[in-house]
C-alpha positions in Angstrom: -17.9 -16.3 71.1 -18.6 -20.0 71.0 -18.3 -21.9 74.4 -18.6 -25.6 75.3 -19.2 -27.1 78.7 -16.3 -28.8 80.5 -16.4 -32.0 82.4 -16.6 -31.0 86.1 -17.5 -34.3 87.9 -14.7 -36.2 89.5 -16.3 -39.7 89.3 -14.1 -40.6 86.4 -10.4 -40.4 86.3 -8.6 -37.1 86.2 -6.8 -38.0 83.0 -10.0 -38.8 81.1 -11.6 -35.5 82.3 -8.5 -33.5 81.3 -8.4 -35.1 77.8 -12.1 -34.4 77.3 -11.7 -30.7 78.4 -8.7 -30.2 76.2 -10.6 -31.5 73.2 -13.4 -29.1 74.0 -10.9 -26.2 74.1 -9.5 -27.2 70.7 -12.9 -27.3 69.2 -13.8 -23.9 70.6 -10.6 -22.3 69.2 -11.1 -23.8 65.7 -14.7 -22.8 65.5 -14.0 -19.3 66.8 -11.4 -19.0 64.1 -13.9 -20.0 61.4 -16.3 -17.4 62.9 -13.8 -14.6 62.7 -13.0 -15.5 59.1 -16.7 -15.5 58.3 -17.2 -12.1 59.9 -14.2 -10.7 58.0 -15.6 -12.2 54.8 -19.0 -10.6 55.4 -17.4 -7.2 56.1 -15.4 -7.5 52.9 -18.4 -8.5 50.8 -20.3 -5.5 52.3 -17.7 -3.2 50.8 -16.7 -5.0 47.7 -19.5 -3.4 45.6 -19.7 0.4 45.9 -21.4 3.2 44.0 -19.0 5.0 41.8 -20.9 8.3 41.8 -22.4 7.9 38.3 -24.8 5.1 39.0 -22.3 2.4 38.0 -20.9 -0.2 40.4 -17.3 -1.3 40.5 -14.9 -3.5 42.3 -13.3 -1.5 45.1 -10.2 -3.6 45.2 -9.5 -2.6 41.6 -8.9 0.9 42.9 -5.8 -0.4 44.7 -2.5 -0.6 42.8 0.3 -3.0 43.7 2.2 0.1 44.9 -0.4 0.8 47.6 -1.9 3.8 45.8 -5.7 4.1 46.1 -7.7 5.7 43.3 -11.0 7.5 44.0 -12.7 5.1 41.6 -12.0 2.4 39.1 -12.3 4.7 36.1 -9.5 6.9 37.4 -7.3 4.0 37.6 -8.1 2.8 34.1 -7.6 6.3 32.7 -4.2 6.4 34.3 -3.4 3.1 32.8 -4.4 4.5 29.4 -2.1 7.5 29.9 0.7 5.2 30.9 0.2 3.3 27.7 0.4 6.6 25.8 -3.3 6.5 24.9 -6.3 8.8 25.4 -9.8 7.7 24.9 -12.5 9.7 23.0 -14.9 8.6 25.7 -13.2 11.2 27.9 -14.6 13.8 25.6 -18.2 12.4 25.5 -17.8 10.3 22.3 -19.5 7.0 23.0 -19.6 5.2 19.7 -23.3 4.4 20.2 -24.5 5.0 16.7 -25.5 8.6 17.5 -24.0 11.5 15.5 -20.4 12.5 16.5 -20.0 16.0 18.1 -17.3 17.4 15.9 -16.2 20.1 18.4 -15.7 17.4 21.0 -13.8 15.3 18.5 -11.5 18.3 17.7 -10.9 18.8 21.4 -9.9 15.1 21.7 -7.6 15.3 18.7 -6.0 18.5 20.1 -5.5 16.9 23.5 -3.9 13.8 22.0 -1.6 15.7 19.7 -0.5 18.2 22.5 0.2 15.3 24.9 1.8 13.0 22.3 -0.9 10.3 22.9 -2.7 7.9 20.6 -6.3 8.8 20.4 -8.3 5.6 21.0 -11.8 4.9 19.7 -13.3 2.0 21.6 -15.5 -0.5 19.7 -18.7 1.1 18.4 -20.3 3.0 15.6 -19.2 6.7 15.2 -21.7 8.3 12.9 -20.8 11.4 10.9 -23.7 13.5 9.5 -24.1 16.8 7.8 -20.9 17.9 6.0 -18.7 16.9 8.9 -15.3 15.2 8.3 -12.1 14.8 10.3 -9.5 17.4 9.5 -6.0 17.8 10.9 -4.0 20.7 9.4 -0.5 21.5 10.5 -1.0 25.2 10.1 -4.3 25.5 11.9 -4.1 23.1 14.8 -2.0 23.9 17.9 0.6 21.3 17.3 3.0 20.4 20.1 6.3 20.3 18.2 8.9 18.1 19.7 12.6 19.0 19.9 13.2 17.0 16.7 10.5 19.0 14.9 8.3 16.0 14.5 4.5 16.0 15.3 2.8 12.8 16.2 -0.8 12.1 15.2 -2.2 8.7 16.1 -5.7 7.4 15.7 -6.4 3.9 16.9 -9.4 1.5 17.1 -10.2 -2.2 17.3 -10.0 -3.8 13.8 -13.5 -4.6 12.5 -15.2 -3.2 15.6 -14.4 0.6 15.5 -16.6 1.9 12.7 -16.7 5.4 11.2 -20.1 5.6 9.5 -20.4 8.2 6.7 -23.4 6.6 4.9 -25.9 9.4 5.7 -23.5 12.3 5.4 -24.6 15.2 3.3 -22.7 16.0 0.1 -19.6 14.2 -1.0 -16.0 14.6 0.0 -14.8 14.5 -3.6 -11.4 16.1 -2.9 -11.1 16.8 0.9 -11.5 13.3 2.2 -13.4 12.0 5.2 -10.2 12.0 7.1 -7.8 14.7 5.9 -4.3 15.3 7.2 -2.4 18.1 5.6 1.0 19.6 6.1 2.2 22.7 4.3 4.9 24.0 2.0 6.9 27.2 1.8 7.2 29.6 -1.1 10.0 28.5 -3.6 13.6 29.5 -3.1 15.3 29.7 -6.5 18.6 28.0 -7.0 21.6 30.1 -8.1 23.5 27.2 -9.6 22.5 24.0 -11.4 21.9 20.9 -9.3 23.2 18.1 -11.4 21.8 14.6 -11.7 23.5 12.0 -9.5 25.0 14.6 -7.1 23.7 15.1 -3.6 24.3 18.7 -2.7 23.4 22.2 -3.9 24.2 25.8 -2.8 21.7 26.8 -0.3 19.5 29.7 -1.6 19.5 32.9 0.3 16.8 32.9 3.0 16.3 29.2 3.2 17.0 27.9 6.7 17.6 24.1 6.9 18.9 21.6 9.4 19.3 17.8 9.5 16.2 15.7 8.7 14.2 18.7 7.2 12.1 17.6 4.3 12.6 19.5 1.0 10.9 19.4 -2.4 13.4 20.1 -5.2 11.8 20.9 -8.6 12.1 23.0 -11.8 9.7 24.2 -14.6 10.8 21.3 -16.8 7.6 19.4 -17.7 8.7 17.9 -21.0 9.4 14.3 -19.9 5.7 13.2 -20.4 4.5 14.8 -23.7 0.9 14.5 -24.4 -0.2 14.1 -20.8 -3.2 16.2 -20.1 -2.0 17.2 -16.6 1.7 17.3 -17.1 3.8 17.1 -13.9 7.1 18.9 -13.4 10.3 17.0 -12.5 11.0 17.0 -8.8 11.7 14.9 -5.7 11.1 14.9 -2.0 14.3 14.4 -0.1 15.5 14.8 3.5 18.5 17.0 4.5 21.5 15.0 5.5 23.5 18.0 6.7 24.0 21.7 6.2 27.6 22.9 6.2 27.0 26.6 6.0 27.1 26.8 2.2 25.8 23.5 0.8 22.7 21.6 1.6 23.5 17.9 1.5 20.6 15.5 0.8 20.2 11.9 1.9 19.9 10.8 -1.7 21.1 12.0 -5.1 19.3 14.2 -7.6 17.3 12.0 -10.1 17.2 14.7 -12.7 19.1 17.8 -13.7 17.6 20.8 -11.9 18.7 23.7 -14.1 18.7 27.4 -13.3 17.6 28.0 -16.9 14.5 26.0 -16.1 13.9 27.9 -12.8 15.2 25.2 -10.5 13.9 25.8 -7.0 13.5 24.3 -3.6 10.6 24.3 -1.2 10.7 23.6 2.5 8.0 21.2 3.6 6.4 21.4 7.0 4.9 17.9 7.2 2.6 16.3 9.6 5.0 13.7 11.0 4.3 10.4 12.7 0.8 9.8 11.2 -0.6 6.5 12.6 -4.1 5.3 11.8 -4.9 1.7 12.9 -8.0 -0.4 13.3 -10.6 1.9 11.8 -13.4 0.8 9.4 -14.7 3.5 7.2 -18.1 3.1 5.4 -19.0 5.5 2.7 -22.1 6.3 0.6 -21.4 3.9 -2.3 -21.9 4.7 -6.0 -23.2 8.2 -6.7 -24.3 10.0 -9.9 -22.5 12.8 -11.8 -19.0 11.8 -10.8 -19.6 12.5 -7.1 -18.2 10.3 -4.4 -16.2 10.3 -1.2 -12.5 10.3 -0.7 -11.6 8.2 2.4 -8.2 9.1 4.0 -6.4 11.9 2.2 -2.9 12.6 3.3 -0.8 15.5 1.8 2.7 16.6 2.8 3.0 13.9 5.6 6.0 11.9 6.6 6.5 8.6 8.6 3.0 7.3 8.0 1.5 4.0 9.1 -2.0 2.9 8.0 -2.7 -0.5 9.4 -5.7 -2.9 9.9 -8.2 -0.5 8.3 -11.2 -1.3 6.2 -12.6 0.9 3.4 -16.1 0.1 2.2 -18.2 1.8 -0.5 -16.1 5.0 -0.5 -16.7 5.5 -4.2 -13.8 7.7 -5.3 -10.2 7.4 -3.9 -10.1 5.4 -0.7 -6.6 6.0 0.6 -4.6 8.8 -1.1 -1.0 9.8 -0.3 -0.1 13.0 -2.1 3.5 14.3 -1.7 4.1 11.9 1.2 7.5 10.5 2.3 8.3 7.3 4.1 4.9 5.4 4.5 3.6 2.0 5.2 0.1 0.6 4.4 -0.3 -2.8 6.0 -3.1 -5.4 6.2 -6.0 -3.2 5.0 -9.1 -4.2 3.0 -10.6 -2.1 0.3 -14.0 -2.5 -1.5 -15.7 -0.3 -4.0 -19.4 -0.5 -4.9 -20.0 -3.1 -7.6 -20.9 -0.8 -10.4 -18.4 -1.8 -13.1 -19.9 -0.3 -16.3 -19.7 3.4 -16.9 -18.8 4.1 -13.3 -18.9 7.9 -12.8 -16.3 8.1 -10.1 -12.5 7.6 -10.3 -12.4 4.5 -8.2 -8.9 4.2 -6.8 -8.1 2.2 -3.6 -4.5 3.0 -2.7 -3.0 5.9 -4.7 0.5 7.3 -4.1 0.8 10.4 -6.1 2.4 13.8 -6.8 6.0 13.0 -5.8 5.4 10.5 -3.0 8.4 8.3 -2.3 9.8 5.6 -0.1 6.6 3.7 0.6 5.5 0.1 1.2 2.0 -1.3 0.6 1.7 -4.8 1.9 -0.7 -7.6 2.8 -3.8 -5.7 1.4 -6.8 -6.9 -0.5 -8.9 -4.8 -2.9 -12.2 -5.6 -4.6 -13.9 -3.8 -7.5 -13.1 -0.2 -8.5 -10.6 0.8 -11.1 -7.3 0.1 -9.5 -6.3 -1.6 -6.2 -3.0 0.3 -6.4 -1.9 3.0 -8.7 0.5 6.0 -8.8 -0.3 9.3 -10.5 -0.2 13.0 -10.1 -2.5 16.0 -9.6 -2.5 18.7 -12.3 0.9 20.5 -12.5 2.3 18.4 -9.6 6.0 19.1 -8.7 7.5 15.8 -8.2 7.9 12.2 -9.5 6.8 9.1 -7.5 9.8 6.9 -6.6 10.8 3.9 -4.5 7.4 2.4 -3.8 7.0 -1.3 -3.2 3.7 -3.3 -3.3 4.0 -6.7 -1.6 1.6 -9.6 -1.1 -1.5 -7.7 -2.3 -4.5 -9.1 -4.1 -6.8 -7.2 -6.5 -10.1 -8.7 -7.5 -12.6 -7.6 -10.2 -11.1 -4.2 -11.1 -12.4 -2.4 -14.2 -8.9 -1.4 -15.3 -5.6 -2.7 -14.0 -5.4 -4.3 -10.6 -1.9 -2.7 -10.2 -0.8 0.2 -12.2 2.1 2.6 -12.3 1.2 5.8 -14.2 3.1 8.3 -16.3 5.1 10.1 -13.6 7.1 7.6 -11.6 10.1 5.3 -11.5 11.5 2.6 -9.3 8.1 1.0 -8.6 8.2 -2.7 -7.5 5.4 -5.3 -7.3 6.3 -8.4 -5.4 4.0 -11.5 -5.1 0.9 -9.6 -6.0 -2.1 -11.4 -7.4 -4.7 -9.9 -9.7 -7.9 -12.0 -10.2 -10.7 -11.4 -12.7 -9.4 -7.9 -13.5 -9.5 -6.1 -16.9 -5.7 -6.1 -16.7 -3.5 -7.6 -14.1 -0.6 -5.1 -14.2 -0.3 -1.9 -16.3 3.2 -0.4 -15.9 3.5 2.8 -17.9 6.9 4.1 -17.0 10.6 3.3 -16.5 12.3 1.2 -13.9 9.3 -0.9 -12.9 9.8 -4.5 -11.6 7.1 -7.2 -11.3 8.4 -10.1 -9.4 6.4 -13.2 -8.4 2.7 -13.5 -8.0 -0.1 -15.1 -10.0 -2.5 -13.5 -12.5 -5.7 -15.4 -13.1 -8.6 -14.9 -15.5 -7.8 -11.3 -16.6 -8.3 -9.9 -20.1 -4.6 -9.1 -20.3 -2.1 -10.3 -17.7 0.5 -7.5 -18.1 -0.3 -4.5 -20.4 2.8 -2.4 -21.2 1.7 1.1 -22.3 2.7 4.7 -22.6 6.5 4.8 -22.0 7.7 1.5 -20.7 11.4 0.9 -20.6 14.0 -0.6 -18.2 11.4 -3.1 -17.0 12.0 -6.5 -15.4 9.1 -9.0 -15.1 10.2 -12.2 -13.4 8.8 -15.4 -11.8 5.3 -14.5 -12.7 2.4 -16.9 -13.4 -0.3 -15.9 -16.0 -3.1 -18.4 -16.1 -6.4 -18.4 -18.0 -6.1 -14.9 -19.5 -7.0 -13.8 -23.0 -3.5 -12.3 -23.5 -0.4 -12.9 -21.4 2.0 -10.0 -21.9 1.0 -7.3 -24.4 2.4 -4.1 -25.8 0.7 -2.4 -28.7 1.4 0.7 -30.8 -2.0 2.3 -30.0 -1.1 2.3 -26.3 2.3 3.8 -26.5 3.5 7.4 -26.8 4.3 7.8 -30.5 8.0 7.6 -31.2 9.0 6.3 -27.8 11.7 3.7 -27.8 10.7 0.9 -25.4 14.2 -0.5 -24.6 15.5 -2.9 -22.1 12.4 -5.1 -21.5 13.2 -8.4 -19.6 10.7 -11.2 -19.3 12.3 -13.9 -17.2 10.9 -17.2 -15.9 7.3 -16.6 -16.7 4.7 -19.3 -16.7 1.9 -18.6 -19.2 -0.8 -21.2 -19.5 -4.3 -21.5 -21.1 -4.2 -18.2 -22.8 -5.3 -17.2 -26.4 -2.1 -15.1 -26.9 1.2 -15.5 -25.0 3.7 -12.6 -25.4 2.9 -9.9 -28.0 5.3 -6.9 -28.2 4.6 -4.3 -30.9 6.4 -1.0 -31.3 6.6 0.2 -34.9 6.6 4.0 -34.5 10.4 4.4 -33.9 13.3 4.3 -36.3 16.4 2.3 -35.5 16.8 -0.7 -33.3 14.9 -1.3 -30.1 17.6 -2.8 -28.0 17.9 -4.8 -24.8 14.9 -7.2 -25.2 15.2 -10.5 -23.3 12.6 -13.3 -23.2 14.3 -16.0 -21.2 13.4 -19.3 -19.4 9.7 -18.9 -19.9 7.2 -21.7 -20.1 4.1 -21.2 -22.4 1.6 -24.0 -22.3 -1.7 -24.4 -24.2 -1.6 -21.2 -26.2 -4.8 -21.3 -28.2 -4.4 -18.5 -30.7 -5.6 -18.5 -34.3 -4.9 -16.4 -37.4 -1.9 -14.0 -36.6 -1.8 -15.0 -32.9 1.3 -16.5 -31.5 2.9 -17.7 -28.3 5.7 -15.2 -28.8 5.2 -12.4 -31.3 7.6 -9.5 -31.9 6.5 -6.7 -34.2 8.9 -3.8 -34.8 12.7 -3.2 -34.9 13.5 -5.4 -31.9 17.0 -6.6 -31.1 17.6 -9.0 -28.3 17.4 -12.6 -27.2 14.6 -15.3 -27.0 16.4 -18.0 -25.1 15.8 -21.1 -23.1 12.0 -21.1 -23.4 9.6 -24.0 -23.5 6.5 -23.8 -25.7 4.2 -26.7 -25.3 0.9 -27.4 -27.2 0.7 -24.2 -29.3 -2.4 -24.3 -31.4 -1.0 -21.9 -34.0 2.4 -20.2 -34.4 5.1 -20.5 -31.7 7.6 -17.6 -32.3 7.0 -14.9 -34.9 9.3 -12.0 -36.0 7.7 -9.3 -38.2 7.9 -5.6 -39.2 11.6 -5.1 -39.1 12.9 -7.3 -36.3 16.7 -7.1 -36.8 19.3 -8.8 -34.6 17.1 -11.2 -32.6 18.8 -14.3 -31.4 16.5 -17.3 -30.9 18.4 -20.1 -29.2 18.0 -23.1 -26.9 14.2 -23.1 -27.1 12.0 -26.2 -27.1 8.8 -26.1 -29.1 6.6 -29.2 -28.7 3.5 -29.4 -30.8 2.7 -26.3 -33.0 1.7 -25.5 -36.5 4.7 -23.3 -37.0 7.9 -23.0 -35.1 10.0 -19.9 -35.8 8.8 -17.6 -38.6 10.3 -14.5 -40.2 7.1 -13.0 -41.8 8.8 -11.1 -44.6 12.1 -9.6 -45.9 11.9 -6.6 -43.6 13.0 -9.1 -40.9 16.7 -9.7 -41.2 20.0 -10.4 -39.4 18.4 -12.8 -37.0 20.0 -16.0 -35.7 18.0 -19.2 -35.1 20.2 -21.8 -33.4 20.3 -24.8 -31.1 16.5 -25.1 -30.8 14.5 -28.3 -30.6 11.3 -28.9 -32.5 9.0 -31.8 -31.7 5.9 -32.4 -33.8 6.0 -29.0 -35.5 4.4 -28.9 -39.0 6.7 -26.1 -40.2 9.7 -25.7 -37.9 11.6 -22.8 -39.4 10.7 -20.1 -42.1 13.6 -17.7 -42.8 12.9 -14.7 -45.1 15.7 -12.3 -44.2 18.7 -12.3 -46.6 21.3 -12.3 -43.8 19.4 -14.3 -41.2 21.1 -17.6 -40.1 20.1 -20.9 -38.7 22.3 -23.6 -37.2 22.3 -26.5 -34.8 18.5 -26.9 -34.7 17.0 -30.3 -34.0 13.7 -31.3 -35.7 11.8 -34.4 -34.5 8.7 -35.4 -36.3 
């Protein structure tokens, strides 16, 4: 207690003495208040740092919640926060991310705990090193899955993008097929259909013994594998579809049948038990790079999974397939980066970056970047796969330096769409090989061929695409097609092709009769530098269709060429400015074509007609 002396003498006036003493009292009170605050502050400081019991210090106040609850230590409170956020940390199970080898048994316990409690499994920033033959495996039939009321299983693995690293660089052996992270559902034995399931219908009689309910995932297939003749690993027709409802007799699907599933071809249905709700975010996987004898790692391998999200992940030097979706339904791959080792000549491994295969459907791959390897994105199938890939869209992705096509659809798919994708310095920009493929927007730069149409291309739409600095713009050649296949309904619309040796070359001479439905419209072709037989637009075969509204500027050789049986091609409203030859029918096998209302500026030989019945009218020639 702080005390001051009072004025006790009475020599001076009472008022002066009283004022003086009152001032002393005020000073005492103020000073004592400061003292009490100082003591309280010291007491608080003495308790603010405390031993947590594991040689760490922590702020005691952080144990206190706004609701007045007091945790035994800060870690408990943070753990409870993680739980409230729906997240469990691998650190709870002794995994530190300190560059030391991961204890696989502890990791399995962590995965099991997260799955059973429907939590995301969080990997804090750090390096998680996998050695020996260890890999991460989640199997719907071997793990104790906590199945929710809606029969869905959630599996979520989460890290911090660029900071949570799974290091497989010193792992023994190669995960050629299994994958460094493998998630696998299962499938039942087949139930044979008793009646045909017709194309474009959405229901079938439920086979005896098959129990279904709403949202179940089914695989419908048959033993018909004749749609892709000559394929070394021919797939069977089939599709993954969800059950819309079961009425006691019929199983109604959420979509129609895309083929006829015939009893005579052993039409059948399988019930899929998928791993549902797969979510992997913020993980960087580093593999072993290029390896001899065709060996290499597979990164994330998903089979029979549904409702998948792969986001903000990096894949580096995983020398075979980096992200594989086999027989998966409803998936999203977003903002991921892929890089293969730089070996580009005679690479032993199948270097795929994102592959949707074996009947996968309803997927989006967006905002991804891939470098090196064979394909940034491709479809495909495993040997004797039961199912066709459908309804997959690739958006805003970039492929750099691939040894084959940056973006490719293979021989067993349809309804594949590429939107605003950009191949750079690839062997081919795009290589669509099947029906119902769209390429819309984007820019192809410095590739050998911008768009290569091969195998069985038909019903294709290529629109609003820029092709710059390539050897060839759009190319289809006999030696790349299935012999005898009719490549009908090809639309090239609003393309910009510049500084290429060849522009558009379409050859198909192995079929009899007309190849119908060709459209080359509203395209601009600048600075096409070809020589000899090269041309800005060259049609070889029995094509029928329209070449309309195009602008061809500064063509070093021939502008538009028809040869080898073109019959019924209408060439109209085109502008050709500077070329040696304008529109040419090469010989008398070319006939019944119409050349009208075109404009020719500074063209040495504007029109050469050889067909007996071909016509020209309304063309304007300016020297």
